[in-house]
A tleap script that builds the chain and sets N, CA, C and O, in Angstrom:
source leaprc.protein.ff14SB
mol = sequence {
  NMET PHE CYS ASN LYS LYS ILE ARG GLY SER
  ASP SER GLY GLY ALA ASP GLU VAL ASP GLU
  ASP ASP GLU ILE ASN ILE GLU ARG ILE LEU
  ALA ALA GLY LEU ASP ARG GLY LEU HIE ARG
  GLN ASP ALA ASP THR MET THR ILE GLY MET
  TRP ILE ASP PHE VAL ILE GLU TRP ASN ASN
  VAL HIE THR ARG LYS GLU GLU LYS ASP LYS
  ASN GLY LYS PRO VAL LYS ARG ARG LYS ALA
  THR GLN ALA ASP PHE ASN ASN CPHE
}
set mol.1.N position { -41.263 -117.963 -232.399 }
set mol.1.CA position { -40.763 -116.780 -233.068 }
set mol.1.C position { -40.342 -117.164 -234.478 }
set mol.1.O position { -40.177 -118.345 -234.787 }
set mol.2.N position { -40.170 -116.166 -235.325 }
set mol.2.CA position { -39.824 -116.399 -236.713 }
set mol.2.C position { -38.390 -116.911 -236.828 }
set mol.2.O position { -37.525 -116.565 -236.024 }
set mol.3.N position { -38.162 -117.730 -237.829 }
set mol.3.CA position { -36.794 -118.189 -238.064 }
set mol.3.C position { -36.036 -117.127 -238.859 }
set mol.3.O position { -36.651 -116.239 -239.448 }
set mol.4.N position { -34.726 -117.211 -238.878 }
set mol.4.CA position { -33.903 -116.205 -239.534 }
set mol.4.C position { -33.601 -116.637 -240.967 }
set mol.4.O position { -32.605 -117.315 -241.219 }
set mol.5.N position { -34.450 -116.248 -241.888 }
set mol.5.CA position { -34.261 -116.581 -243.292 }
set mol.5.C position { -34.156 -115.313 -244.111 }
set mol.5.O position { -34.730 -114.284 -243.755 }
set mol.6.N position { -33.420 -115.386 -245.208 }
set mol.6.CA position { -33.340 -114.276 -246.140 }
set mol.6.C position { -34.400 -114.478 -247.208 }
set mol.6.O position { -34.580 -115.587 -247.711 }
set mol.7.N position { -35.087 -113.424 -247.546 }
set mol.7.CA position { -36.173 -113.491 -248.518 }
set mol.7.C position { -35.859 -112.487 -249.620 }
set mol.7.O position { -35.485 -111.348 -249.342 }
set mol.8.N position { -36.011 -112.910 -250.859 }
set mol.8.CA position { -35.779 -111.990 -251.968 }
set mol.8.C position { -36.971 -111.065 -252.112 }
set mol.8.O position { -38.121 -111.470 -251.937 }
set mol.9.N position { -36.674 -109.810 -252.436 }
set mol.9.CA position { -37.724 -108.856 -252.721 }
set mol.9.C position { -38.415 -109.205 -254.022 }
set mol.9.O position { -37.840 -109.892 -254.866 }
set mol.10.N position { -39.644 -108.738 -254.196 }
set mol.10.CA position { -40.408 -109.071 -255.395 }
set mol.10.C position { -39.804 -108.447 -256.646 }
set mol.10.O position { -40.087 -108.900 -257.755 }
set mol.11.N position { -38.973 -107.410 -256.487 }
set mol.11.CA position { -38.385 -106.759 -257.646 }
set mol.11.C position { -37.042 -107.359 -258.036 }
set mol.11.O position { -36.371 -106.834 -258.924 }
set mol.12.N position { -36.640 -108.438 -257.396 }
set mol.12.CA position { -35.343 -109.048 -257.694 }
set mol.12.C position { -35.360 -109.828 -259.004 }
set mol.12.O position { -34.299 -110.155 -259.537 }
set mol.13.N position { -36.529 -110.129 -259.524 }
set mol.13.CA position { -36.627 -110.823 -260.795 }
set mol.13.C position { -36.125 -112.245 -260.752 }
set mol.13.O position { -35.800 -112.820 -261.790 }
set mol.14.N position { -36.056 -112.823 -259.567 }
set mol.14.CA position { -35.616 -114.198 -259.436 }
set mol.14.C position { -34.116 -114.370 -259.548 }
set mol.14.O position { -33.635 -115.493 -259.703 }
set mol.15.N position { -33.369 -113.285 -259.474 }
set mol.15.CA position { -31.914 -113.378 -259.569 }
set mol.15.C position { -31.366 -114.144 -258.376 }
set mol.15.O position { -31.898 -114.073 -257.268 }
set mol.16.N position { -30.276 -114.887 -258.632 }
set mol.16.CA position { -29.671 -115.661 -257.554 }
set mol.16.C position { -28.975 -114.767 -256.546 }
set mol.16.O position { -29.001 -115.046 -255.348 }
set mol.17.N position { -28.348 -113.686 -257.020 }
set mol.17.CA position { -27.663 -112.791 -256.108 }
set mol.17.C position { -28.648 -111.759 -255.585 }
set mol.17.O position { -29.428 -111.179 -256.341 }
set mol.18.N position { -28.596 -111.541 -254.276 }
set mol.18.CA position { -29.494 -110.590 -253.637 }
set mol.18.C position { -28.666 -109.414 -253.172 }
set mol.18.O position { -27.742 -109.583 -252.377 }
set mol.19.N position { -28.983 -108.219 -253.655 }
set mol.19.CA position { -28.290 -107.016 -253.231 }
set mol.19.C position { -28.607 -106.768 -251.759 }
set mol.19.O position { -29.758 -106.897 -251.342 }
set mol.20.N position { -27.607 -106.417 -250.981 }
set mol.20.CA position { -27.789 -106.230 -249.540 }
set mol.20.C position { -28.845 -105.170 -249.238 }
set mol.20.O position { -29.562 -105.293 -248.245 }
set mol.21.N position { -28.962 -104.118 -250.077 }
set mol.21.CA position { -29.941 -103.067 -249.841 }
set mol.21.C position { -31.364 -103.540 -250.119 }
set mol.21.O position { -32.304 -103.065 -249.482 }
set mol.22.N position { -31.537 -104.465 -251.056 }
set mol.22.CA position { -32.853 -104.959 -251.429 }
set mol.22.C position { -33.263 -106.188 -250.633 }
set mol.22.O position { -34.403 -106.643 -250.730 }
set mol.23.N position { -32.344 -106.722 -249.852 }
set mol.23.CA position { -32.608 -107.950 -249.111 }
set mol.23.C position { -33.674 -107.720 -248.044 }
set mol.23.O position { -33.605 -106.771 -247.262 }
set mol.24.N position { -34.640 -108.596 -248.035 }
set mol.24.CA position { -35.675 -108.557 -247.009 }
set mol.24.C position { -35.400 -109.717 -246.080 }
set mol.24.O position { -35.429 -110.876 -246.494 }
set mol.25.N position { -35.135 -109.408 -244.831 }
set mol.25.CA position { -34.886 -110.472 -243.867 }
set mol.25.C position { -35.842 -110.308 -242.686 }
set mol.25.O position { -36.579 -109.326 -242.599 }
set mol.26.N position { -35.818 -111.255 -241.809 }
set mol.26.CA position { -36.746 -111.253 -240.684 }
set mol.26.C position { -36.583 -110.001 -239.831 }
set mol.26.O position { -37.567 -109.449 -239.339 }
set mol.27.N position { -35.353 -109.556 -239.655 }
set mol.27.CA position { -35.130 -108.362 -238.846 }
set mol.27.C position { -35.832 -107.137 -239.441 }
set mol.27.O position { -36.419 -106.332 -238.718 }
set mol.28.N position { -35.760 -107.011 -240.765 }
set mol.28.CA position { -36.420 -105.865 -241.419 }
set mol.28.C position { -37.938 -105.982 -241.332 }
set mol.28.O position { -38.633 -104.981 -241.159 }
set mol.29.N position { -38.446 -107.195 -241.451 }
set mol.29.CA position { -39.898 -107.402 -241.340 }
set mol.29.C position { -40.362 -107.097 -239.922 }
set mol.29.O position { -41.380 -106.433 -239.724 }
set mol.30.N position { -39.615 -107.581 -238.940 }
set mol.30.CA position { -39.961 -107.289 -237.546 }
set mol.30.C position { -39.893 -105.790 -237.269 }
set mol.30.O position { -40.772 -105.240 -236.604 }
set mol.31.N position { -38.856 -105.129 -237.773 }
set mol.31.CA position { -38.717 -103.693 -237.564 }
set mol.31.C position { -39.871 -102.926 -238.196 }
set mol.31.O position { -40.351 -101.946 -237.626 }
set mol.32.N position { -40.317 -103.366 -239.370 }
set mol.32.CA position { -41.442 -102.701 -240.026 }
set mol.32.C position { -42.701 -102.808 -239.170 }
set mol.32.O position { -43.449 -101.839 -239.042 }
set mol.33.N position { -42.936 -103.972 -238.588 }
set mol.33.CA position { -44.096 -104.140 -237.715 }
set mol.33.C position { -43.983 -103.309 -236.453 }
set mol.33.O position { -44.961 -102.702 -236.015 }
set mol.34.N position { -42.800 -103.277 -235.866 }
set mol.34.CA position { -42.593 -102.486 -234.649 }
set mol.34.C position { -42.789 -100.996 -234.928 }
set mol.34.O position { -43.342 -100.275 -234.097 }
set mol.35.N position { -42.335 -100.537 -236.096 }
set mol.35.CA position { -42.524 -99.134 -236.480 }
set mol.35.C position { -43.998 -98.788 -236.645 }
set mol.35.O position { -44.384 -97.626 -236.521 }
set mol.36.N position { -44.811 -99.781 -236.921 }
set mol.36.CA position { -46.232 -99.556 -237.177 }
set mol.36.C position { -47.113 -99.916 -235.988 }
set mol.36.O position { -48.332 -100.003 -236.130 }
set mol.37.N position { -46.518 -100.126 -234.825 }
set mol.37.CA position { -47.302 -100.284 -233.613 }
set mol.37.C position { -47.402 -101.688 -233.043 }
set mol.37.O position { -47.995 -101.874 -231.981 }
set mol.38.N position { -46.843 -102.671 -233.715 }
set mol.38.CA position { -46.852 -104.007 -233.138 }
set mol.38.C position { -45.802 -104.089 -232.029 }
set mol.38.O position { -44.877 -103.278 -231.986 }
set mol.39.N position { -45.945 -105.053 -231.146 }
set mol.39.CA position { -45.029 -105.226 -230.028 }
set mol.39.C position { -44.284 -106.550 -230.167 }
set mol.39.O position { -44.711 -107.447 -230.894 }
set mol.40.N position { -43.186 -106.650 -229.470 }
set mol.40.CA position { -42.376 -107.864 -229.497 }
set mol.40.C position { -43.208 -109.079 -229.105 }
set mol.40.O position { -43.028 -110.155 -229.675 }
set mol.41.N position { -44.110 -108.928 -228.149 }
set mol.41.CA position { -44.954 -110.037 -227.708 }
set mol.41.C position { -45.908 -110.494 -228.813 }
set mol.41.O position { -46.324 -111.652 -228.825 }
set mol.42.N position { -46.252 -109.612 -229.728 }
set mol.42.CA position { -47.125 -109.990 -230.842 }
set mol.42.C position { -46.455 -111.018 -231.749 }
set mol.42.O position { -47.135 -111.843 -232.359 }
set mol.43.N position { -45.134 -110.975 -231.839 }
set mol.43.CA position { -44.407 -111.921 -232.685 }
set mol.43.C position { -44.541 -113.345 -232.154 }
set mol.43.O position { -44.406 -114.304 -232.914 }
set mol.44.N position { -44.804 -113.491 -230.864 }
set mol.44.CA position { -44.973 -114.828 -230.286 }
set mol.44.C position { -46.321 -115.441 -230.644 }
set mol.44.O position { -46.456 -116.665 -230.667 }
set mol.45.N position { -47.316 -114.607 -230.923 }
set mol.45.CA position { -48.660 -115.116 -231.204 }
set mol.45.C position { -49.055 -115.030 -232.673 }
set mol.45.O position { -50.048 -115.632 -233.081 }
set mol.46.N position { -48.288 -114.287 -233.472 }
set mol.46.CA position { -48.611 -114.109 -234.888 }
set mol.46.C position { -47.674 -114.932 -235.751 }
set mol.46.O position { -46.524 -115.175 -235.387 }
set mol.47.N position { -48.182 -115.358 -236.900 }
set mol.47.CA position { -47.317 -115.997 -237.889 }
set mol.47.C position { -46.644 -114.900 -238.702 }
set mol.47.O position { -47.039 -113.737 -238.623 }
set mol.48.N position { -45.638 -115.259 -239.477 }
set mol.48.CA position { -44.956 -114.278 -240.320 }
set mol.48.C position { -45.925 -113.678 -241.336 }
set mol.48.O position { -45.835 -112.496 -241.669 }
set mol.49.N position { -46.851 -114.501 -241.824 }
set mol.49.CA position { -47.847 -114.010 -242.780 }
set mol.49.C position { -48.780 -112.995 -242.155 }
set mol.49.O position { -49.127 -111.995 -242.784 }
set mol.50.N position { -49.192 -113.245 -240.914 }
set mol.50.CA position { -50.051 -112.293 -240.210 }
set mol.50.C position { -49.313 -110.977 -239.970 }
set mol.50.O position { -49.893 -109.900 -240.104 }
set mol.51.N position { -48.040 -111.071 -239.617 }
set mol.51.CA position { -47.225 -109.883 -239.354 }
set mol.51.C position { -47.101 -109.038 -240.632 }
set mol.51.O position { -47.272 -107.820 -240.605 }
set mol.52.N position { -46.799 -109.712 -241.749 }
set mol.52.CA position { -46.654 -109.004 -243.028 }
set mol.52.C position { -47.987 -108.421 -243.471 }
set mol.52.O position { -48.031 -107.297 -243.969 }
set mol.53.N position { -49.080 -109.167 -243.298 }
set mol.53.CA position { -50.404 -108.653 -243.648 }
set mol.53.C position { -50.723 -107.391 -242.864 }
set mol.53.O position { -51.285 -106.443 -243.412 }
set mol.54.N position { -50.364 -107.373 -241.568 }
set mol.54.CA position { -50.602 -106.185 -240.755 }
set mol.54.C position { -49.837 -104.995 -241.323 }
set mol.54.O position { -50.394 -103.906 -241.459 }
set mol.55.N position { -48.569 -105.197 -241.653 }
set mol.55.CA position { -47.744 -104.113 -242.194 }
set mol.55.C position { -48.341 -103.592 -243.506 }
set mol.55.O position { -48.409 -102.383 -243.724 }
set mol.56.N position { -48.768 -104.506 -244.371 }
set mol.56.CA position { -49.355 -104.104 -245.656 }
set mol.56.C position { -50.643 -103.322 -245.440 }
set mol.56.O position { -50.841 -102.274 -246.055 }
set mol.57.N position { -51.518 -103.818 -244.578 }
set mol.57.CA position { -52.780 -103.117 -244.308 }
set mol.57.C position { -52.528 -101.754 -243.695 }
set mol.57.O position { -53.193 -100.784 -244.061 }
set mol.58.N position { -51.576 -101.656 -242.763 }
set mol.58.CA position { -51.249 -100.372 -242.142 }
set mol.58.C position { -50.790 -99.392 -243.211 }
set mol.58.O position { -51.195 -98.230 -243.212 }
set mol.59.N position { -49.941 -99.865 -244.121 }
set mol.59.CA position { -49.463 -99.003 -245.200 }
set mol.59.C position { -50.613 -98.541 -246.091 }
set mol.59.O position { -50.663 -97.378 -246.488 }
set mol.60.N position { -51.536 -99.448 -246.405 }
set mol.60.CA position { -52.673 -99.089 -247.260 }
set mol.60.C position { -53.562 -98.049 -246.601 }
set mol.60.O position { -54.059 -97.147 -247.276 }
set mol.61.N position { -53.768 -98.158 -245.308 }
set mol.61.CA position { -54.639 -97.218 -244.602 }
set mol.61.C position { -53.964 -95.861 -244.434 }
set mol.61.O position { -54.620 -94.826 -244.552 }
set mol.62.N position { -52.673 -95.856 -244.163 }
set mol.62.CA position { -51.986 -94.621 -243.827 }
set mol.62.C position { -51.259 -93.960 -244.993 }
set mol.62.O position { -50.658 -92.901 -244.813 }
set mol.63.N position { -51.295 -94.546 -246.161 }
set mol.63.CA position { -50.659 -93.955 -247.328 }
set mol.63.C position { -51.750 -93.392 -248.227 }
set mol.63.O position { -52.653 -94.102 -248.669 }
set mol.64.N position { -51.640 -92.125 -248.475 }
set mol.64.CA position { -52.641 -91.463 -249.302 }
set mol.64.C position { -52.275 -91.651 -250.766 }
set mol.64.O position { -51.154 -91.344 -251.170 }
set mol.65.N position { -53.204 -92.150 -251.555 }
set mol.65.CA position { -52.969 -92.317 -252.985 }
set mol.65.C position { -53.424 -91.048 -253.698 }
set mol.65.O position { -54.472 -90.484 -253.383 }
set mol.66.N position { -52.625 -90.614 -254.655 }
set mol.66.CA position { -52.958 -89.405 -255.393 }
set mol.66.C position { -54.094 -89.691 -256.360 }
set mol.66.O position { -53.983 -90.554 -257.231 }
set mol.67.N position { -55.191 -88.955 -256.195 }
set mol.67.CA position { -56.342 -89.122 -257.085 }
set mol.67.C position { -56.242 -88.127 -258.229 }
set mol.67.O position { -55.702 -87.032 -258.070 }
set mol.68.N position { -56.765 -88.516 -259.378 }
set mol.68.CA position { -56.752 -87.642 -260.551 }
set mol.68.C position { -58.174 -87.485 -261.080 }
set mol.68.O position { -58.995 -88.397 -260.989 }
set mol.69.N position { -58.442 -86.309 -261.632 }
set mol.69.CA position { -59.757 -86.082 -262.217 }
set mol.69.C position { -59.815 -86.690 -263.612 }
set mol.69.O position { -58.874 -87.357 -264.042 }
set mol.70.N position { -60.925 -86.460 -264.320 }
set mol.70.CA position { -61.085 -87.083 -265.641 }
set mol.70.C position { -60.085 -86.565 -266.664 }
set mol.70.O position { -59.856 -87.220 -267.681 }
set mol.71.N position { -59.477 -85.392 -266.417 }
set mol.71.CA position { -58.474 -84.834 -267.323 }
set mol.71.C position { -57.059 -85.252 -266.948 }
set mol.71.O position { -56.097 -84.862 -267.610 }
set mol.72.N position { -56.929 -86.043 -265.890 }
set mol.72.CA position { -55.622 -86.512 -265.469 }
set mol.72.C position { -54.887 -85.577 -264.533 }
set mol.72.O position { -53.725 -85.815 -264.206 }
set mol.73.N position { -55.555 -84.503 -264.091 }
set mol.73.CA position { -54.920 -83.557 -263.172 }
set mol.73.C position { -55.143 -84.023 -261.733 }
set mol.73.O position { -56.191 -84.589 -261.421 }
set mol.74.N position { -54.163 -83.790 -260.855 }
set mol.74.CA position { -54.328 -84.192 -259.449 }
set mol.74.C position { -55.494 -83.465 -258.786 }
set mol.74.O position { -55.698 -82.270 -259.002 }
set mol.75.N position { -56.256 -84.198 -257.976 }
set mol.75.CA position { -57.384 -83.628 -257.244 }
set mol.75.C position { -56.871 -83.119 -255.910 }
set mol.75.O position { -56.198 -83.846 -255.180 }
set mol.76.N position { -57.186 -81.876 -255.591 }
set mol.76.CA position { -56.776 -81.309 -254.310 }
set mol.76.C position { -57.907 -81.503 -253.305 }
set mol.76.O position { -59.070 -81.232 -253.605 }
set mol.77.N position { -57.557 -81.971 -252.117 }
set mol.77.CA position { -58.530 -82.196 -251.058 }
set mol.77.C position { -58.426 -81.075 -250.027 }
set mol.77.O position { -57.343 -80.550 -249.771 }
set mol.78.N position { -59.570 -80.717 -249.438 }
set mol.78.CA position { -59.587 -79.765 -248.346 }
set mol.78.C position { -60.673 -80.171 -247.367 }
set mol.78.O position { -61.580 -80.930 -247.708 }
set mol.79.N position { -60.572 -79.665 -246.159 }
set mol.79.CA position { -61.601 -79.959 -245.172 }
set mol.79.C position { -62.874 -79.219 -245.528 }
set mol.79.O position { -62.840 -78.078 -245.989 }
set mol.80.N position { -63.993 -79.883 -245.309 }
set mol.80.CA position { -65.282 -79.255 -245.585 }
set mol.80.C position { -65.548 -78.157 -244.559 }
set mol.80.O position { -65.211 -78.285 -243.382 }
set mol.81.N position { -66.161 -77.074 -245.038 }
set mol.81.CA position { -66.529 -75.975 -244.157 }
set mol.81.C position { -68.024 -76.015 -243.916 }
set mol.81.O position { -68.730 -76.826 -244.515 }
set mol.82.N position { -68.510 -75.148 -243.047 }
set mol.82.CA position { -69.944 -75.094 -242.792 }
set mol.82.C position { -70.695 -74.724 -244.067 }
set mol.82.O position { -71.801 -75.211 -244.302 }
set mol.83.N position { -70.102 -73.870 -244.882 }
set mol.83.CA position { -70.742 -73.472 -246.142 }
set mol.83.C position { -70.920 -74.695 -247.058 }
set mol.83.O position { -71.925 -74.798 -247.760 }
set mol.84.N position { -69.973 -75.594 -247.052 }
set mol.84.CA position { -70.089 -76.816 -247.858 }
set mol.84.C position { -71.276 -77.657 -247.381 }
set mol.84.O position { -72.048 -78.170 -248.191 }
set mol.85.N position { -71.415 -77.791 -246.059 }
set mol.85.CA position { -72.540 -78.551 -245.515 }
set mol.85.C position { -73.867 -77.870 -245.815 }
set mol.85.O position { -74.851 -78.542 -246.121 }
set mol.86.N position { -73.904 -76.544 -245.731 }
set mol.86.CA position { -75.134 -75.812 -246.037 }
set mol.86.C position { -75.527 -75.981 -247.505 }
set mol.86.O position { -76.711 -76.114 -247.816 }
set mol.87.N position { -74.557 -75.976 -248.398 }
set mol.87.CA position { -74.826 -76.155 -249.831 }
set mol.87.C position { -75.272 -77.583 -250.145 }
set mol.87.O position { -76.004 -77.816 -251.107 }
set mol.88.N position { -74.827 -78.524 -249.332 }
set mol.88.CA position { -75.183 -79.915 -249.549 }
set mol.88.C position { -76.663 -80.099 -249.282 }
set mol.88.O position { -77.179 -81.210 -249.407 }
savepdb mol mol.pdb
quit
């Protein structure tokens, strides 16, 4: 299992003092994985890097990025209808 270490967030700028709200610790990393579908038993077979990679990939897949058109306006998405398929 992972050891209990405190890790500074990437936005800490290398400061020696770590704000309690910004502190990333093993418990928070484990909780993030559990929230995203990993199980306690997975922590026995995965390294901390594998666990974090899973969380990052899950976030990338499930977080929708706002797309913009050539004028910089947000693109609105909708489900295709039969008329869209017929026009295609």
